[in-house]
MIZA-67548 format. One record per residue (C-alpha): residue in one letter; x, y, z. Coordinates in Angstrom, 2 decimals. Each point is the difference from the previous one (the first is absolute). Example, Ala and Ser with C-alpha at 12.3 -4.5 7.8 and 13.67 -1.06 7.14 Angstrom:
<atoms>
residuo:X:Y:Z
A:12.30:-4.50:7.80
S:1.37:3.44:-0.66
</atoms>
This chain:
<atoms>
residuo:X:Y:Z
M:0.00:0.00:0.00
S:1.63:3.21:-1.17
D:-2.89:2.38:-0.72
I:-0.40:1.87:3.28
A:-0.04:3.82:-0.17
L:2.15:1.91:2.45
G:-2.89:2.21:1.15
S:-2.37:-2.90:0.59
R:-0.95:-1.32:3.46
T:1.86:-3.26:-0.64
G:3.00:1.91:-1.30
R:0.20:2.02:3.21
F:-0.12:-3.19:2.05
V:2.82:-1.56:-2.04
I:2.16:3.08:0.61
A:-0.90:0.02:3.70
A:0.97:-3.64:0.47
A:3.31:0.42:-1.84
V:0.89:3.17:1.93
L:-0.95:-1.45:3.39
G:1.93:-3.21:-0.64
S:3.20:1.68:-1.12
G:-0.46:2.78:2.57
M:-0.17:-2.56:2.79
A:3.35:-1.45:-1.00
L:1.34:3.54:-0.47
L:-0.96:1.13:3.50
D:1.42:-3.18:1.51
G:3.27:0.46:-1.84
T:0.27:3.65:0.98
V:0.12:-0.72:3.70
V:2.03:-3.20:0.30
N:3.44:1.60:-0.02
V:-1.31:2.93:2.03
A:-1.29:-2.48:2.59
L:3.16:-2.12:0.22
V:1.55:1.79:2.96
R:-3.22:-0.15:2.01
I:-0.45:-3.67:-0.92
G:3.55:-0.76:1.05
H:-0.44:1.65:3.39
E:-3.37:-1.57:0.78
L:0.76:-3.54:-1.19
G:3.67:-0.03:0.96
A:1.02:-0.59:-3.60
S:3.58:-0.20:-1.25
L:1.25:1.64:-3.19
A:-0.34:-3.36:-1.75
D:-3.64:-0.13:1.08
L:-0.60:3.46:-1.47
Q:1.62:-1.11:-3.25
W:-2.31:-2.99:-0.16
I:-3.05:2.16:0.74
T:0.88:2.03:-3.09
N:1.25:-2.86:-2.16
G:-2.65:-2.61:0.83
Y:-2.52:1.98:-2.01
L:2.42:0.71:-2.84
L:1.04:-3.64:-0.21
A:-3.53:-1.28:-0.58
L:-0.93:2.88:-2.31
A:3.08:-0.28:-2.22
S:-0.28:-3.78:-0.28
L:-3.70:-0.33:-0.71
I:-1.22:3.15:-1.77
L:0.32:-1.48:-3.49
L:-1.85:-3.11:1.10
G:-2.69:2.23:1.52
G:-0.59:1.69:-3.35
S:-0.29:-3.34:-1.77
L:-2.49:-1.27:2.56
G:-2.19:3.05:-0.61
D:0.04:-0.54:-3.75
R:-0.95:-3.64:0.42
F:-2.54:0.00:2.84
G:-1.39:3.53:-0.18
R:1.63:3.32:0.77
R:-2.66:1.14:2.45
R:0.00:-3.35:1.79
V:3.76:-0.08:0.50
F:0.01:3.70:0.93
V:-2.67:-0.61:2.66
I:1.89:-3.01:1.34
G:3.17:2.10:0.12
V:-1.71:2.86:1.83
A:-1.63:-2.37:2.51
W:3.31:-1.80:0.52
F:1.85:3.29:0.44
T:-2.65:1.20:2.47
V:0.18:-3.10:2.19
A:3.80:0.10:-0.10
S:-0.11:3.70:0.97
A:-2.12:-0.86:3.03
A:2.54:-2.69:0.92
C:2.77:2.64:-0.28
G:-1.89:2.34:2.30
L:-0.53:-2.73:2.59
A:3.54:-1.42:-0.11
Q:1.60:-0.49:3.42
S:3.52:-0.81:-1.12
P:2.36:0.85:-2.87
G:-0.38:-3.54:-1.38
Q:-3.77:0.27:-0.15
L:0.24:3.34:-1.75
V:2.45:-1.32:-2.60
V:-2.28:-2.95:-0.83
A:-2.96:2.36:-0.33
R:2.02:2.28:-2.28
V:0.83:-2.93:-2.28
L:-3.71:-0.80:-0.16
Q:-0.65:3.66:-0.85
G:2.43:-0.32:-2.90
I:-1.91:-2.97:-1.38
G:-3.20:2.03:0.13
G:1.80:2.91:-1.64
A:1.17:-2.26:-2.83
L:-3.63:-0.89:-0.68
L:-1.60:3.44:0.31
T:2.72:2.13:-1.65
P:-0.26:-1.43:-3.54
G:-3.78:-0.04:0.24
S:-0.49:3.58:1.14
L:0.27:1.67:-3.38
S:-0.45:-3.08:-2.15
M:-3.68:0.28:0.98
I:-0.02:3.50:-1.46
Q:1.74:-1.08:-3.19
A:-2.36:-2.90:-0.55
S:-3.23:1.71:1.09
F:-0.03:3.45:-1.61
R:-0.65:0.67:-3.63
P:3.21:0.86:-1.90
D:-0.77:3.73:-0.31
D:-0.32:0.34:3.77
R:2.95:-2.11:1.14
G:2.56:2.79:-0.10
K:-2.25:2.31:2.00
A:-0.80:-2.78:2.45
I:3.69:-0.72:0.56
G:0.66:3.71:0.37
T:-2.77:0.24:2.60
W:1.53:-2.86:1.95
S:3.42:1.63:-0.29
G:-1.24:3.33:1.30
L:-1.80:-1.53:2.96
G:3.04:-2.17:0.67
G:2.14:3.12:-0.01
I:-2.22:1.57:2.64
A:0.34:-3.14:2.10
A:3.78:0.11:-0.41
A:0.08:3.60:1.19
L:-2.28:-0.68:2.97
G:1.70:-3.25:0.97
P:2.90:1.49:1.99
F:-2.41:2.17:1.99
V:-2.55:-2.72:0.73
G:2.55:-2.75:0.58
G:2.32:2.10:2.10
W:-2.91:1.31:2.09
L:-1.29:-3.53:0.64
V:3.39:-1.25:1.12
Q:0.81:3.04:2.14
Y:-3.34:0.75:1.63
A:-1.81:-3.35:-0.04
S:2.18:-3.09:-0.41
W:2.09:-1.66:-2.66
R:-2.62:-2.76:0.10
W:-2.55:2.36:-1.58
A:2.29:0.34:-2.98
F:-1.13:-3.55:-0.80
L:-3.46:-0.13:1.62
V:-1.20:2.97:-2.08
N:0.07:-2.39:-2.97
V:-2.85:-2.06:1.48
P:-2.84:2.47:-0.72
L:1.64:1.06:-3.27
G:0.29:-3.63:-1.09
A:-3.58:-0.81:0.97
A:-1.29:2.97:-2.00
T:2.10:-0.99:-3.00
V:-1.23:-3.60:0.03
W:-3.63:1.16:0.30
I:0.26:2.39:-2.94
A:1.94:-2.36:-2.24
Q:-2.11:-3.06:0.71
L:-3.34:1.72:-0.51
H:0.69:2.68:-2.60
V:3.05:-0.92:-2.12
P:-0.59:-2.27:-3.01
E:2.10:-3.10:-0.40
T:2.47:-0.24:-2.90
R:2.51:-2.64:-1.00
D:2.19:-0.93:-2.94
E:-1.79:-2.86:-1.71
D:3.18:-0.85:-1.90
A:2.28:0.04:3.04
D:2.33:-2.95:0.42
P:-1.61:-2.22:2.68
R:3.40:-1.22:1.21
F:1.93:1.77:2.72
D:3.70:-0.04:0.67
V:-0.34:-1.19:3.60
I:3.51:-1.46:0.05
G:1.47:3.29:-1.22
A:-1.91:1.96:2.67
V:1.21:-2.36:2.74
L:3.63:0.16:-1.18
A:-0.09:3.81:-0.28
T:-1.36:0.29:3.52
L:2.55:-2.46:1.40
A:2.93:1.70:-1.79
L:-0.90:3.44:1.32
G:-0.97:-1.32:3.43
I:3.15:-2.06:0.58
T:2.30:2.76:-1.24
T:-1.78:2.58:2.14
F:0.23:-2.31:3.03
A:3.75:-0.36:-0.48
L:0.47:3.78:-0.24
I:-2.18:0.95:2.96
E:0.92:-2.86:2.34
H:3.74:-0.08:-0.78
E:0.96:0.91:3.56
A:-2.05:-2.81:1.56
L:1.09:-2.51:-2.64
G:3.70:0.78:0.06
L:2.07:0.79:-3.06
A:0.45:-3.55:-1.31
A:-3.66:-0.94:0.37
A:-1.17:3.32:-1.45
V:2.17:-0.52:-3.08
G:-1.34:-3.53:-0.37
V:-3.62:1.10:0.29
G:0.64:2.86:-2.43
A:1.54:-2.45:-2.48
L:-3.09:-2.18:0.33
G:-2.19:3.00:-0.82
L:2.06:0.72:-3.11
A:-0.23:-3.67:-1.02
V:-3.78:0.09:0.30
G:0.03:3.19:-2.06
A:1.98:-1.80:-2.70
A:-2.54:-2.84:0.10
F:-2.75:2.60:-0.50
V:1.73:1.25:-3.17
V:0.35:-3.56:-1.34
V:-3.65:-0.81:0.71
E:-1.21:3.21:-1.62
R:2.02:-0.68:-3.14
R:-1.39:-3.50:-0.32
S:-3.60:0.65:0.99
S:-2.69:0.26:-2.65
H:-1.88:2.52:2.19
P:2.65:1.90:1.96
M:-0.85:2.63:2.58
V:2.89:2.12:-1.33
Q:0.56:0.00:-3.74
P:3.75:-0.75:-0.50
A:-0.09:1.19:-3.62
L:-0.68:3.53:1.21
F:3.57:0.15:1.23
D:1.32:-0.70:-3.50
S:-0.58:3.70:-0.57
R:3.02:1.99:1.22
Q:-2.25:3.02:0.55
F:-2.34:-1.97:2.27
S:2.84:-1.63:1.91
A:1.80:3.30:0.48
A:-3.15:1.77:1.20
N:-0.63:-2.72:2.56
A:3.62:-0.04:1.16
M:-0.26:3.75:0.49
T:-3.30:-0.53:1.85
L:1.66:-2.46:2.37
L:2.75:2.50:0.89
V:-2.24:3.06:0.27
Y:-2.79:-1.63:1.99
A:2.48:-1.63:2.33
A:1.20:3.52:0.77
L:-3.54:1.37:0.34
G:-1.04:-2.72:2.42
A:3.05:0.51:2.18
V:-0.18:3.81:-0.09
F:-3.54:0.12:1.36
F:0.69:-2.75:2.56
F:3.10:1.72:1.42
L:-1.26:3.60:-0.29
T:-3.21:-0.73:1.89
L:1.91:-1.68:2.83
Q:2.65:2.76:0.04
V:-2.44:2.86:0.46
Q:-1.73:-1.83:2.86
T:3.02:-1.48:1.78
V:2.49:2.84:-0.46
L:-2.10:3.13:-0.56
G:-2.78:-1.03:2.36
Y:-2.84:0.43:-2.50
G:-3.34:-1.51:0.90
P:-1.75:-2.31:-2.50
L:-2.06:2.88:-1.45
L:3.01:2.15:-0.87
A:1.95:-3.05:-1.15
G:-2.78:-0.88:-2.41
M:-0.16:3.55:-1.32
A:3.76:0.27:-0.50
S:-0.15:-1.57:-3.46
L:-3.20:1.77:-1.07
P:1.87:2.28:-2.49
V:0.79:-3.07:-2.08
T:-3.69:-0.86:-0.31
V:-0.90:3.58:-0.91
L:2.71:0.19:-2.68
M:-1.08:-3.31:-1.51
L:-3.62:1.07:-0.13
L:0.85:3.32:-1.64
F:2.79:-0.91:-2.39
A:0.17:-3.76:-0.69
A:-2.20:0.35:-3.08
R:2.29:2.75:-1.34
G:2.96:-2.28:0.54
G:-1.75:-2.52:-2.21
E:-0.66:2.64:-2.66
L:3.67:1.00:0.02
A:1.09:-3.60:-0.48
S:-2.44:-0.43:-2.87
R:1.63:2.95:-1.77
I:3.70:-0.73:0.59
G:-0.06:-3.73:0.71
P:0.42:-1.86:3.31
R:3.79:-0.29:0.07
L:0.80:3.45:1.37
P:-2.81:0.19:2.61
M:0.79:-3.53:1.19
T:3.63:1.06:0.37
V:-0.49:3.43:1.56
G:-2.90:-1.04:2.24
P:1.94:-2.51:2.14
L:3.01:2.34:0.14
V:-2.18:2.85:1.30
C:-1.56:-2.40:2.50
G:3.54:-0.93:1.07
V:0.82:3.65:0.64
G:-3.12:0.26:2.14
V:1.05:-3.05:2.01
L:3.47:1.47:0.51
L:-1.66:3.10:1.43
L:-2.18:-2.17:2.23
S:3.06:-1.87:1.25
G:0.87:3.12:1.99
V:-3.17:-0.21:2.10
G:1.07:-0.54:3.59
A:-0.22:1.31:3.54
G:-0.82:3.70:-0.09
S:-1.32:0.00:-3.57
T:-3.16:1.96:-0.69
Y:-2.62:-0.98:-2.53
W:0.38:3.13:-2.12
T:3.77:-0.14:-0.38
G:0.71:-3.68:0.61
I:-2.82:-2.01:-1.55
L:-1.96:2.21:-2.41
P:2.84:0.75:-2.47
G:0.96:-3.66:-0.37
I:-3.52:-1.40:-0.16
T:-0.95:2.64:-2.59
V:2.96:-0.78:-2.27
F:-0.79:-3.69:0.46
G:-3.59:0.61:-1.11
V:1.11:1.98:-3.05
G:2.13:-2.95:-1.09
L:-2.92:-2.35:0.34
T:-2.25:2.20:-2.16
L:2.56:-0.42:-2.77
L:0.42:-3.72:0.53
V:-3.34:-1.72:0.61
A:-1.98:0.56:-3.21
P:2.92:-0.71:-2.39
L:0.75:-3.22:1.87
T:-3.60:-1.15:-0.36
A:-0.12:0.91:-3.68
T:3.32:-1.73:-0.72
V:-1.09:-3.24:1.62
L:-3.24:0.02:-1.99
A:1.66:0.95:-3.27
A:2.45:-2.88:0.29
A:-2.85:-2.51:-0.37
P:-2.84:-0.25:-2.51
D:-3.10:1.89:1.10
R:-1.88:-3.26:0.46
Y:2.38:-0.98:2.78
A:0.39:3.35:1.70
G:-1.63:-1.41:3.12
V:2.55:-2.80:0.23
A:2.88:2.43:-0.49
S:-1.18:2.55:2.53
G:-0.94:-2.72:2.47
V:3.54:-1.34:-0.13
N:1.30:3.52:0.54
N:-2.22:0.41:3.04
A:1.26:-3.25:1.50
V:3.62:1.03:-0.65
A:-0.62:3.35:1.72
R:-1.48:-1.63:3.10
A:2.77:-2.59:0.09
G:2.59:2.79:-0.14
S:-1.57:1.77:2.98
L:-0.34:-3.29:1.85
L:3.65:-0.97:-0.39
A:1.30:3.49:0.79
V:-1.94:0.27:3.25
A:1.20:-3.51:0.88
A:3.68:0.54:-0.84
L:0.91:3.61:0.74
P:-0.40:-0.03:3.80
A:2.52:-2.84:0.19
V:2.34:1.70:-2.45
V:0.09:3.19:2.08
G:0.41:-1.88:3.27
L:-3.47:0.32:1.56
S:-1.49:-2.75:2.13
G:-2.10:-0.67:3.09
S:-1.54:3.19:1.38
D:2.40:2.39:-1.73
Y:-2.97:1.65:-1.75
A:-0.93:1.50:3.38
V:3.52:1.28:0.84
P:0.53:3.43:-1.66
E:3.81:-0.11:-0.10
A:0.19:-3.51:-1.46
F:-2.77:0.51:-2.52
S:1.11:3.42:-1.22
S:3.46:-1.22:-0.98
A:-1.41:-3.00:-1.86
Y:-2.67:2.19:-1.63
R:2.61:2.17:-1.70
T:1.82:-3.03:-1.41
A:-3.26:-1.52:-1.21
M:-0.97:3.20:-1.80
L:3.38:0.17:-1.72
I:-0.51:-3.57:-1.21
C:-3.48:0.92:-1.27
A:1.48:2.96:-1.87
G:2.47:-2.39:-1.58
L:-2.80:-2.35:-1.09
L:-1.84:2.92:-1.60
A:3.13:1.15:-1.80
A:0.55:-3.54:-1.27
G:-3.57:-0.01:-1.30
G:0.65:3.24:-1.90
V:3.23:-1.33:-1.52
L:-1.70:-3.24:-0.99
S:-2.80:1.92:-1.73
W:2.45:2.15:-1.94
S:1.95:-3.07:-1.07
L:-2.83:-2.35:-0.99
I:-3.29:1.87:-0.49
R:-0.66:1.14:-3.56
N:-2.47:2.54:-1.33
P:-2.59:-1.12:-2.56
A:0.55:0.79:-3.65
P:-1.00:3.59:-0.98
A:-3.38:0.51:-1.67
G:0.12:-0.80:-3.69
R:2.87:-2.43:0.39
P:-0.82:-3.71:0.14
A:0.32:-1.39:3.53
P:2.40:-2.88:0.45
E:-1.52:-3.39:0.68
R:-0.33:-0.79:3.65
E:2.48:-2.37:1.42
G:-1.22:-3.45:0.88
V:-3.33:-1.73:-0.43
V:-2.31:0.90:2.80
V:-2.71:-2.37:1.09
G:-2.51:0.35:2.75
H:-3.58:-0.22:1.10
P:-2.49:2.44:-1.46
G:-1.99:1.93:2.50
T:2.68:0.17:2.66
R:-0.33:3.10:2.08
H:2.15:3.07:-0.45
T:1.43:0.28:3.49
T:2.64:2.69:-0.26
A:2.37:0.53:2.89
M:-0.53:3.45:1.41
P:2.20:1.40:2.71
A:-1.39:0.26:3.45
G:-2.93:2.30:0.52
W:-0.86:1.07:-3.52
S:-2.84:-0.67:-2.34
C:0.13:-0.26:-3.75
A:-0.08:3.33:-1.75
G:-2.50:-1.32:-2.51
S:-0.41:-2.55:-2.72
E:2.21:1.67:-2.53
G:2.87:-2.20:-1.05
C:-1.91:-3.19:0.77
P:-2.27:-0.51:-2.98
G:-2.02:-3.14:-0.20
T:0.92:-1.32:3.42
S:-1.65:-0.04:3.34
H:1.99:2.50:1.98
D:0.31:-1.51:3.46
H:2.69:1.82:1.93
D:1.12:-1.34:3.30
V:-0.28:3.05:2.21
T:1.50:-0.05:3.42
A:0.83:2.60:2.50
S:2.78:2.47:-0.06
S:1.45:-1.33:3.21
T:0.04:-3.56:-1.19
H:2.33:-1.91:-2.34
</atoms>
């Protein structure tokens, strides 16, 4: 069914369900990092526990989001979306009721599974339900409302954590989830891809989850395991990752299309994504802890500290995409990470005695400017590297790579900079490690810029025949377009994503 008008009663309900579903995940993501210090104090959590609270969600989301999109195509996008929202809601309640770090980590993993089901379905319902002439406007409406949620998130989330309890950061999802399920179940039409492949790459999903999970475990628990055991467990994770590659190459219905990586442009864009999003995940993780532990910010101010990034993305991300469409993606994808790196270098100076206006604002603003140059060209390059029919597969892979980069960075960097135990609550210990971590993040961003300049190529000028794309890309029609967006920002619109359902994974500016 794809004949619903945007202004119709049913059309408004479809938009409402999609906005509430994605907004619920957005609000939850906004407050998790902001709440970490309070969670640590109340539950007696170690730094490793805080890493798992962040990474448990990312692990499940990165591993299963492609499978979630396929399930929606096969069994019904509304049905899988509703299941995902209900799952996420129950898991959120479990997070809010957790009495120990272990319970909270398990609940966060369950949240990630729900997120992997609801995220691809949020805007795929719009793409499949609205008539073609209204899809762009419908996506733009969702984007605008999502932008408002992104801007309000730091205020609402920070206020809940500071003046109520960190538990309400999760429990607030219960009424939101109930409302979303009611609207979607009663008022959103069901759609599915009648030609979708009925087979699912269950083995691939299991191997991807195990590879990321084992590697993350080795990085976070290295101190408890000891060096030799940590290296052994890490090697096992890499071996499982290699098995995942072998299975995907041999499967007739792979979760990840190996032939996509035959394109140098696609491979380079994803390698750059891995570097850049690793830096983004670590920057927000460390900065949020630094301003609370060292500067003494409460959760509300800590959540608002990165608000300039959200504002800049809302105002200028679309213009960054227009610039890249005129001059090609190579220069923006090179300059963007380098400008972000300069912003991180400025942020590395945040320490005891720093003020927001002279210590944080200049760096976070420069960082946001870099992201406005980077995000849209990256999305367009990933999509352009694959045939339009498989844009969903390509962008879904890119989303998983982005989440995996954040996951591994948050797992590895604390160990690399010498943090452990309760160091996150000791200003002197954390501040020294924070500076080193930010310098490493700046290096990752610089490496991403250099890689883009070396390997990304602009499309052929108008009027000149375009070269044939490298490789033969195969995939499943109807796979959702789940583009990795940096934390806290909504899509600037549907431009640049023709013919695909434009399902951006939007999370909060303090997360990832």
